[in-house]
C-alpha positions in Angstrom: -19.1 -62.5 -38.4 -20.3 -61.2 -41.8 -21.0 -64.1 -44.4 -21.9 -63.7 -48.1 -25.6 -63.3 -48.7 -27.9 -64.5 -51.7 -31.0 -62.8 -52.5 -33.6 -64.8 -53.8 -36.5 -63.2 -55.8 -39.9 -64.5 -57.1 -40.5 -64.5 -60.9 -41.7 -61.0 -61.8 -42.2 -59.6 -58.5 -41.0 -56.3 -57.5 -37.1 -55.7 -55.9 -37.6 -57.7 -52.7 -36.1 -60.6 -51.3 -34.8 -62.3 -48.3 -30.9 -62.7 -47.6 -29.8 -65.9 -46.9 -26.3 -66.4 -45.5 -24.3 -69.0 -47.5 -20.9 -70.2 -48.0 -19.2 -71.8 -51.1 -17.5 -74.7 -50.4 -14.2 -73.2 -51.7 -13.9 -70.3 -49.0 -14.8 -72.3 -45.9 -11.0 -72.7 -45.2 -10.2 -69.4 -45.7 -13.2 -68.0 -43.5 -12.6 -70.3 -40.6 -9.4 -69.2 -40.7 -10.4 -65.8 -40.7 -12.9 -66.6 -37.7 -9.9 -68.4 -35.8 -7.8 -65.3 -36.0 -10.2 -63.0 -34.9 -12.3 -64.6 -32.4 -12.1 -68.4 -31.6 -15.9 -68.3 -30.7 -17.2 -67.1 -34.1 -15.5 -70.1 -35.9 -17.4 -72.6 -34.3 -19.9 -72.0 -36.9 -17.4 -73.5 -39.5 -17.0 -76.6 -37.2 -18.7 -79.9 -37.6 -21.5 -80.2 -35.0 -21.0 -84.4 -35.2 -17.1 -84.8 -35.8 -15.3 -82.5 -34.4 -15.4 -82.8 -30.5 -11.6 -82.6 -29.8 -10.6 -79.4 -31.8 -9.3 -76.9 -29.8 -9.8 -73.4 -31.6 -8.0 -71.5 -28.9 -4.7 -73.6 -28.9 -4.9 -73.4 -32.8 -5.2 -69.3 -32.7 -2.1 -69.5 -29.8 -0.3 -71.7 -32.7 -0.8 -69.4 -35.3 -0.4 -66.7 -33.7 -2.7 -63.1 -34.5 -0.7 -61.6 -37.5 -0.2 -64.8 -39.9 -1.2 -65.1 -43.6 -2.3 -67.5 -45.1 -2.7 -68.9 -49.3 -5.0 -71.8 -50.0 -2.8 -74.2 -52.1 -5.2 -77.3 -53.1 -8.4 -79.2 -53.0 -7.3 -82.9 -52.5 -9.9 -86.1 -52.5 -7.5 -88.4 -50.9 -7.5 -92.1 -51.6 -9.9 -94.1 -49.2 -11.6 -90.6 -48.3 -15.7 -91.2 -48.5 -17.9 -89.3 -50.9 -18.8 -86.9 -48.4 -15.5 -85.8 -47.2 -13.1 -82.9 -48.7 -9.5 -82.1 -47.3 -8.3 -78.2 -48.3 -4.7 -77.6 -47.6 -3.5 -74.0 -46.5 -0.1 -72.6 -46.3 0.2 -70.6 -43.5 3.2 -68.1 -42.4 3.9 -66.1 -39.6 7.4 -64.8 -39.7 7.1 -63.4 -36.3 6.6 -66.5 -35.0 8.7 -68.4 -37.3 5.8 -70.2 -38.9 5.8 -71.7 -42.2 3.3 -74.7 -42.4 0.7 -76.6 -44.6 -2.4 -76.9 -42.7 -4.9 -79.6 -43.7 -8.4 -78.8 -43.1 -10.5 -82.1 -43.3 -14.3 -81.5 -43.9 -17.4 -83.3 -43.9 -20.9 -82.6 -45.8 -22.9 -81.3 -42.8 -25.3 -78.6 -44.3 -26.7 -76.2 -42.4 -27.7 -72.2 -42.8 -24.2 -71.1 -43.1 -23.1 -73.6 -46.0 -22.4 -77.4 -46.7 -19.0 -78.2 -45.7 -18.2 -78.2 -42.1 -14.3 -78.7 -40.6 -13.8 -81.8 -38.4 -10.0 -81.9 -38.4 -7.1 -79.7 -38.7 -3.5 -81.5 -39.2 
C-alpha cells in the first residue's frame, strides 16, 4: 500500500531528505475503504491496535463487494464524544449488490508512523 509522504530537509542543506509516510485526518476514511477493497490485510494499518478487537475486515469487504464507490459526506463531532474521538461519515454505493448506505467510521486519536487517527468501529 502506498502512503503519501512528506520530505523533511535541514535549513540551508542540499536537497536530501527522508520520506516519512503520513496520513492527514481527512484521508484516513477514504484510504481505509480503499485498503479494505484491495486487500483487507493492508487495512489493518488504519485500525486501532487498542480499541478494535472485534472488527472483521473480511466481513466488511464481503458486505460492500469489490466494485463499490464512496463519497465522504461529513465530519461529525457527536455530543458526548470525547476530545480524542472523531466520526467520519461515508456514503457507500454498490449498484451490483443493491447497496446504498451511510457508514460511520469512528476514529480515535492513536498516533503512529502512518498518522494520528485510527478506526475502531464501523457502523
